[in-house]
C-alpha positions in Angstrom: 101.0 -1.2 -2.3 103.4 -3.2 -4.6 102.0 -4.5 -7.8 103.4 -7.1 -10.2 101.5 -7.3 -13.5 102.2 -10.0 -16.0 101.9 -8.1 -19.2 101.0 -4.5 -18.5 101.8 -2.9 -21.8 98.5 -3.4 -23.7 94.7 -2.8 -23.1 93.6 -4.3 -19.8 97.2 -4.6 -18.4 98.0 -1.0 -19.3 94.9 0.3 -17.7 95.7 -1.6 -14.5 99.2 -0.1 -14.5 98.0 3.4 -15.1 95.4 3.1 -12.3 98.0 1.7 -9.9 100.4 4.5 -10.7 97.7 7.1 -10.1 97.2 5.5 -6.7 100.9 5.9 -6.0 101.6 2.2 -6.1 105.0 0.7 -6.9 104.6 -1.2 -10.1 106.7 -3.9 -11.8 105.7 -5.2 -15.3 106.8 -8.6 -16.6 106.4 -8.5 -20.4 107.9 -9.7 -23.7 109.2 -6.3 -24.8 107.0 -5.9 -27.8 105.6 -2.7 -26.5 107.1 0.0 -24.3 105.9 -0.1 -20.7 104.2 2.9 -19.2 106.4 5.5 -17.6 107.4 5.1 -14.0 107.4 1.3 -13.7 110.1 -1.3 -13.3 110.3 -3.6 -16.4 111.3 -7.3 -16.4 111.5 -9.0 -19.8 110.5 -12.6 -20.6 108.3 -14.7 -22.8 106.2 -17.3 -21.0 105.8 -19.4 -24.1 109.6 -19.9 -24.5 112.0 -22.2 -22.6 113.3 -20.4 -19.5 110.9 -17.6 -20.4 110.4 -16.8 -16.7 114.1 -16.4 -16.0 114.0 -12.7 -15.3 111.0 -13.2 -12.9 112.9 -16.1 -11.2 115.9 -13.9 -10.6 113.7 -11.0 -9.3 111.9 -13.4 -6.9 115.2 -15.0 -5.7 117.0 -11.6 -5.1 114.0 -9.4 -4.4 115.3 -7.0 -7.1 111.9 -6.7 -8.7 110.1 -5.1 -5.7 112.6 -3.3 -3.7 113.7 -6.4 -1.8 110.5 -7.9 -0.6 108.0 -9.6 -2.9 104.7 -7.9 -4.0 101.3 -7.3 -2.4 99.4 -8.4 -5.5 100.0 -9.9 -8.9 97.6 -9.4 -11.8 97.6 -11.8 -14.7 95.6 -11.3 -17.9 96.8 -14.3 -19.8 94.4 -15.9 -22.3 96.3 -18.8 -23.9 97.8 -22.0 -22.5 96.8 -22.3 -18.8 100.1 -23.8 -18.0 101.7 -20.3 -18.4 99.4 -19.0 -15.6 100.2 -22.1 -13.6 104.0 -21.8 -13.8 104.0 -18.1 -12.9 101.5 -18.6 -10.1 103.6 -21.4 -8.6 106.7 -19.3 -8.7 105.0 -16.4 -7.0 102.9 -18.1 -4.4 105.4 -17.5 -1.6 106.3 -14.0 -2.6 102.9 -12.4 -3.4 100.0 -11.9 -1.0 97.2 -12.1 -3.5 96.6 -13.3 -7.1 94.1 -11.6 -9.4 93.4 -13.4 -12.6 91.4 -11.5 -15.3 89.2 -14.2 -16.7 86.1 -14.0 -18.7 82.3 -14.8 -18.6 83.2 -17.2 -21.3 84.1 -19.8 -18.6 80.4 -20.6 -18.1 78.9 -23.7 -19.7 77.1 -22.9 -22.9 74.5 -21.6 -23.1 74.3 -19.6 -19.8 70.8 -18.6 -18.9 69.9 -14.9 -19.0 70.7 -13.4 -15.6 73.4 -16.0 -14.7 75.6 -15.2 -11.7 78.9 -16.6 -10.4 77.2 -19.9 -9.3 76.3 -20.9 -12.9 77.8 -24.1 -14.3 81.3 -23.9 -15.7 82.7 -25.2 -18.9 84.0 -28.8 -18.6 87.4 -30.2 -19.6 89.6 -27.3 -18.4 92.9 -28.0 -16.7 95.6 -25.8 -15.2 98.2 -28.0 -16.9 96.8 -27.7 -20.4 98.3 -26.3 -23.6 96.2 -23.9 -25.5 92.8 -25.2 -26.5 89.9 -22.8 -26.9 89.2 -19.5 -25.2 86.7 -20.7 -22.7 88.7 -23.6 -21.5 91.9 -21.7 -21.5 90.4 -19.0 -19.3 88.9 -21.6 -16.9 92.2 -23.4 -16.8 93.9 -20.1 -15.9 91.4 -19.7 -13.0 92.2 -23.2 -11.8 95.9 -22.5 -12.0 95.5 -19.4 -9.8 93.4 -21.1 -7.2 95.7 -24.1 -7.2 98.8 -22.0 -6.4 97.3 -19.4 -4.1 94.3 -21.1 -2.6 90.7 -19.9 -2.7 91.2 -17.2 0.0 94.2 -15.5 -1.8 92.9 -15.6 -5.4 90.4 -13.3 -7.1 88.8 -14.4 -10.4 87.6 -11.4 -12.5 85.1 -12.8 -15.0 84.9 -9.8 -17.3 82.3 -9.2 -19.9 82.7 -7.1 -23.0 85.6 -4.6 -22.4 85.7 -1.3 -24.2 87.8 1.9 -23.9 91.2 3.4 -24.8 94.0 1.0 -25.8 91.5 -1.6 -27.1 93.5 -4.0 -29.3 90.5 -6.2 -30.3 89.0 -3.6 -32.7 85.3 -3.5 -31.7 84.8 0.2 -30.6 87.6 1.4 -32.9 85.8 -0.1 -35.9 82.5 1.6 -35.1 84.3 4.9 -34.5 86.2 4.7 -37.8 83.1 3.6 -39.7 80.9 6.4 -38.3 83.7 8.9 -39.0 83.7 8.0 -42.7 80.1 9.3 -42.8 77.3 8.4 -45.2 74.6 5.8 -44.6 75.7 3.4 -41.8 74.1 0.0 -41.2 72.9 0.3 -37.6 71.8 -3.1 -36.3 68.5 -2.8 -34.4 66.6 -2.4 -32.4 67.8 1.0 -31.1 66.9 0.1 -27.5 68.8 -3.2 -27.6 70.3 -3.4 -24.1 74.1 -3.8 -23.9 76.4 -4.8 -21.1 80.1 -3.8 -21.1 82.8 -2.4 -18.8 85.2 0.5 -19.5 88.7 -0.9 -19.2 89.5 1.9 -16.7 86.6 1.0 -14.5 87.7 -2.6 -14.6 91.2 -1.6 -13.6 90.0 0.6 -10.7 87.7 -2.2 -9.4 90.5 -4.8 -9.6 92.9 -2.7 -7.5 90.2 -1.7 -5.1 89.3 -5.3 -4.7 92.9 -6.2 -4.0 93.2 -3.5 -1.4 90.0 -4.9 0.3 91.4 -8.5 0.2 88.5 -9.8 -1.9 88.6 -13.3 -3.2 86.5 -15.7 -5.3 84.8 -15.2 -8.6 83.1 -11.9 -9.8 81.2 -11.2 -13.0 82.5 -7.8 -14.0 80.6 -5.5 -16.4 78.1 -2.7 -16.1 74.6 -4.0 -15.4 72.4 -5.0 -18.4 71.2 -1.9 -20.1 74.2 0.2 -19.0 73.7 1.5 -22.5 71.8 0.6 -25.6 72.9 0.0 -29.2 71.3 3.4 -30.0 73.1 5.3 -27.3 76.4 3.7 -28.3 76.2 4.6 -31.9 74.7 8.0 -31.2 77.7 8.7 -29.1 80.0 7.6 -31.9 78.2 10.1 -34.2 78.6 12.9 -31.7 82.3 12.5 -30.8 83.5 11.9 -34.4 81.6 14.9 -35.7 81.0 13.2 -39.1 78.0 13.3 -41.3 77.0 9.7 -40.6 73.4 8.7 -41.1 72.5 5.8 -38.9 70.0 3.5 -40.8 68.4 1.3 -38.2 67.9 -2.2 -39.7 65.8 -5.1 -38.4 67.9 -8.0 -37.1 66.1 -10.4 -39.5 67.3 -8.5 -42.5 70.8 -8.5 -41.2 70.9 -12.2 -40.5 69.2 -13.1 -43.7 72.0 -11.3 -45.5 74.6 -13.6 -43.9 76.1 -10.9 -41.7 77.7 -12.4 -38.6 76.7 -10.8 -35.2 79.6 -9.8 -32.9 82.3 -10.1 -35.5 81.0 -8.4 -38.7 79.0 -5.9 -36.6 81.0 -5.7 -33.3 79.2 -5.6 -30.0 75.8 -6.3 -31.5 74.0 -9.7 -31.2 70.3 -10.2 -31.7 68.1 -9.9 -28.6 66.7 -13.2 -27.3 69.6 -15.2 -28.7 71.9 -17.4 -26.6 74.7 -15.1 -27.5 72.9 -12.0 -26.2 72.1 -13.8 -23.0 75.8 -14.7 -22.6 77.3 -11.4 -23.5 74.8 -8.8 -22.4 72.7 -10.4 -19.6 75.1 -11.4 -16.8 74.2 -10.7 -13.2 76.9 -8.3 -11.9 75.3 -7.4 -8.6 78.1 -9.0 -6.6 80.7 -6.7 -8.2 78.4 -3.7 -7.8 77.9 -4.5 -4.1 81.7 -4.6 -3.7 82.5 -1.3 -5.3 82.1 -1.4 -9.1 81.3 2.0 -10.5 80.9 2.6 -14.3 81.3 5.8 -16.3 78.9 6.9 -19.0 79.0 5.5 -22.5 79.7 9.0 -23.8 82.9 9.2 -21.8 84.1 5.8 -22.9 83.4 6.6 -26.6 84.9 10.1 -26.4 88.1 9.0 -24.7 88.5 6.1 -27.1 88.1 8.4 -30.1 90.7 10.8 -28.7 93.1 7.9 -28.2 92.4 6.5 -31.6 92.9 9.8 -33.5 96.2 10.2 -31.6 97.3 7.0 -33.4 96.1 8.3 -36.8 93.0 6.2 -36.7 94.7 2.9 -36.7 94.2 0.9 -33.5 96.6 -1.9 -32.5 95.4 -5.4 -33.1 96.2 -8.6 -31.3 97.4 -11.2 -33.8 95.6 -14.0 -32.0 92.2 -12.3 -32.5 90.1 -12.2 -35.7 89.7 -9.0 -37.6 86.2 -7.5 -37.0 84.0 -5.3 -39.1 81.6 -5.3 -42.0 82.8 -5.3 -45.6 81.6 -2.0 -47.2 80.2 -3.9 -50.2 78.0 -6.1 -47.9 76.9 -3.0 -46.0 75.8 -1.3 -49.2 74.0 -4.4 -50.4 72.0 -4.7 -47.1 71.1 -1.0 -47.2 70.1 -1.3 -50.9 72.6 1.3 -52.1 
């Protein structure tokens, strides 16, 4: 199989590249050159936000130089800004690629989605394939529309991912928890311990995407482990185990955390109160369609352990996307909530 990935040097894109290389696929990455591509791939440089930013891809398409002379079997696009960038690339590639996979998000559903929502739930309004950057939900939905417009419903796969964790994370959620637990001492642990979580390891996402492409799947899929794949307690217990620190998890009622003005999801990554619209949206999607079509998820212990190994290899400082807010709780606020 011949894969073209638009991006391919960070988080989701990098995991897809590594999974493809492990399968023996021929891989081409089109990226801005800000990060070194993984070994063993063909690299094309370009910035989709710049005038003529697709020039290298245009040349590769016109000459066949990017794929050994004959197009690609599948293109994977993870873009999350202006939908027109997805549109322009998809239009260029529609006659040279068999299948388009767009890594979207469960954020494309109209707010608030009901607990247990599946791929038939109402979608956010006002999105367009031709739009400039607006907000995350409409940008992702616009990217979906762009992919389907260029490739048609039968040749496009829309991967509506939930929370993604694992090595190479450049958002900061699991890296923040690991670094906080590694510092030791009393740790504000947002309760309850048995709060059900839903996430997908980036490597499981990558494996499913490539398997789905091989099967010729199309349409929309919610992609995450099922609700209760793990719990807040299991996640933080795993962080304590793998870091080997002397952290003391102090489980704290949601009401006390919220009354202190602590923001769920951002100040305390991953966590949102049970029964809230945000918890229904982030941790209660129906993923049975993806499970039926091959999704397999590794244990939370493996995800946490491998992320810690990757993070310590970087000296404890994870990369961070400049277009995403910094996450994590101020130590002074944590101490205040814990009464220290």
